[in-house]
C-alpha positions in Angstrom: 102.0 99.2 107.9 100.0 102.1 107.6 96.8 102.5 104.1 96.9 106.1 102.7 93.7 106.1 100.3 92.8 108.8 98.1 89.9 109.5 95.9 92.3 111.0 93.0 95.8 111.8 92.4 98.5 112.1 88.9 100.1 109.6 90.2 100.3 107.2 93.7 104.4 106.8 92.8 105.1 110.4 92.7 102.7 111.2 95.6 104.2 108.1 97.7 108.0 109.3 97.0 107.5 113.1 97.7 105.7 112.0 100.8 108.7 109.5 102.0 111.1 111.9 101.1 109.9 114.7 103.3 108.4 112.8 106.3 109.3 109.7 107.8 107.2 107.1 106.8 106.6 103.4 107.5 108.0 100.2 106.0 105.3 98.8 103.8 103.3 102.3 103.7 100.9 102.3 101.0 98.7 104.7 98.5 96.0 103.8 97.2 93.9 106.0 94.8 90.9 105.7 93.4 91.3 107.1 89.8 95.1 107.6 88.7 95.1 110.6 86.3 98.2 110.1 84.9 99.5 106.7 85.3 102.3 105.2 83.9 103.9 102.0 83.2 107.9 101.2 81.5 109.3 103.6 79.2 106.7 105.8 80.3 104.1 104.4 79.1 100.3 105.5 80.1 98.3 103.4 81.9 94.9 103.8 81.9 92.2 102.6 84.6 88.3 103.2 85.4 87.9 104.8 88.9 87.3 102.6 91.4 87.7 99.2 89.4 90.9 99.1 89.6 94.0 98.3 91.9 96.4 101.3 91.7 98.6 101.4 94.6 102.5 101.7 95.3 104.1 100.6 98.4 106.9 102.0 100.1 109.7 99.6 101.1 113.0 100.8 102.8 116.4 98.7 102.4 119.3 98.2 104.0 122.5 97.9 102.1 120.5 97.2 98.9 123.0 97.5 96.1 121.8 99.1 93.3 123.7 96.6 91.0 120.4 94.0 92.1 117.5 96.3 91.3 116.2 94.0 89.0 115.9 91.4 92.2 112.7 94.2 93.4 111.4 93.1 89.6 111.5 89.7 90.7 110.3 89.8 94.4 106.5 92.0 93.2 105.9 89.9 90.2 106.5 87.0 92.2 104.1 88.2 93.9 101.5 89.6 92.6 101.6 86.2 90.6 101.2 84.3 93.4 98.1 86.1 95.0 96.4 85.4 91.3 97.9 82.1 91.4 95.9 81.2 94.4 92.4 82.8 92.8 93.0 80.2 89.7 93.4 83.0 87.0 94.1 80.2 84.5 97.9 80.7 82.1 99.4 83.0 83.8 103.2 83.8 83.2 105.8 86.8 83.8 106.3 88.6 80.6 110.2 90.4 80.9 110.6 92.1 82.9 107.4 92.2 84.9 104.5 92.5 83.2 101.7 89.8 84.4 99.8 88.2 81.7 97.5 85.3 81.7 97.5 83.9 77.8 99.3 86.3 76.1 96.4 89.4 77.6 97.9 91.5 80.1 96.6 92.3 84.0 98.8 94.0 86.1 101.8 96.5 85.1 104.0 96.8 87.6 106.6 100.1 88.4 109.2 100.4 90.6 111.0 103.8 91.1 114.4 103.1 93.2 116.1 106.4 95.5 120.0 105.8 95.6 122.5 107.4 98.5 125.7 106.1 96.7 125.2 102.4 94.9 122.9 101.6 97.1 119.5 101.6 97.0 117.8 102.7 100.3 114.4 102.9 98.9 112.1 102.0 96.6 108.3 103.1 95.4 107.4 99.4 94.0 103.9 101.0 91.8 101.4 98.5 90.7 98.3 98.3 89.0 95.9 95.5 88.9 93.1 95.4 86.1 90.9 93.8 89.1 86.3 94.3 87.8 87.4 96.5 84.6 85.6 95.2 82.2 86.7 97.7 78.4 89.0 98.9 77.3 89.5 101.6 75.3 92.2 101.5 72.3 94.1 99.0 74.2 95.1 96.1 72.3 95.4 92.5 75.0 94.5 93.9 78.0 92.5 92.4 80.7 91.1 91.9 84.0 90.5 89.5 87.2 86.5 89.7 85.7 86.8 89.3 82.8 88.9 86.0 83.4 87.4 84.3 86.4 83.5 86.6 86.0 83.3 87.6 88.9 84.4 91.1 91.3 86.6 90.8 93.2 87.7 93.4 96.7 90.2 95.7 96.4 91.4 95.9 99.8 91.3 91.6 100.1 93.1 91.7 97.2 95.9 94.0 98.5 96.3 92.6 102.0 97.9 89.7 100.0 99.8 91.4 98.0 101.7 92.6 100.5 101.6 89.4 102.4 103.2 88.1 99.7 105.3 91.0 99.4 107.0 91.0 102.8 107.9 86.5 102.6 109.4 87.4 99.0 111.8 89.7 100.4 113.3 86.9 103.1 114.3 84.6 100.2 117.7 84.7 98.7 118.1 86.3 95.6 119.2 82.6 94.1 115.9 81.2 95.0 113.9 84.2 93.4 116.0 83.7 89.9 115.1 80.2 90.1 111.1 80.7 90.5 111.4 84.0 88.1 112.3 81.9 85.5 110.2 79.2 86.4 107.2 81.9 85.1 109.0 83.7 82.5 106.7 84.5 79.6 108.0 82.2 76.4 111.7 81.1 77.9 112.5 78.5 75.6 110.2 79.0 72.9 110.6 80.1 69.5 109.2 84.1 69.3 109.3 86.6 67.1 111.5 90.0 68.3 111.4 93.8 66.5 114.8 95.5 67.4 115.8 98.6 67.5 115.9 99.5 63.5 112.3 98.4 63.5 113.8 95.1 62.3 112.1 91.9 63.0 114.0 89.0 64.6 113.7 85.6 65.8 114.8 84.5 68.9 114.7 82.3 72.0 114.4 83.5 75.5 117.2 81.7 77.9 116.7 84.2 80.8 117.7 87.4 82.8 121.8 88.0 83.3 122.4 89.9 87.0 121.5 93.0 86.3 118.1 92.3 85.0 119.2 92.4 80.7 117.0 89.7 78.8 119.1 86.5 77.1 117.9 85.8 73.6 119.5 82.9 71.6 120.4 84.3 68.1 120.5 82.6 65.5 123.5 80.4 65.8 123.1 80.3 69.1 124.8 83.1 69.7 123.4 84.3 73.3 123.4 87.9 73.4 121.6 90.5 76.3 119.0 93.0 75.5 118.2 96.1 78.0 114.1 97.0 77.8 114.7 100.0 75.1 116.6 97.4 72.6 113.6 95.5 72.0 110.0 94.7 71.8 108.5 91.2 71.8 106.3 90.5 69.4 104.9 87.2 70.0 
């Protein structure tokens, strides 16, 4: 394992992916930066971070015979790894908001962006991007954001947090798919609770999250007991 530290870059995911495609890198190679100028979240959203205050990293994971239809397992692995580290720090009211945001209560403290490199129907390399709010205390024009410092009242060492996350990642890559799914569903935000969503036509509807299907779609129980799968772009949780 090697760690590449940058003062600034547009995107650690882009930097690491380009590096991995141009030269041989060790498994779990990490790129971290003090300032990510064009950090990205799910669906192309922007991820803003104050310089030197947060954990903004990307991690290379080499894979063997990892079928693309099982790619949601990677979301589970990364989400659960971060969840466990924050749980050990006693961050209150932790949960994973589908597909892979980490919340304290209803405030987001971590975002994850996973990008896969394919050969046919197999993923042979994954770039695991993590943006964890650590020592930042002000979030301009961002609703429902928080940080470890705001939640726990102290500063944290970014390198120590990274080491803990890497250790968890390595252990989660060793467990079965069935156990992964069971653990993920245990911490899924608002599972089995009535929630309000907005669909593609900007219409609100009420449903109950019941789980996640094998492809990673959110399973929502609608009126009448109908269980319907939704892709990320197909609904927004208003909670």
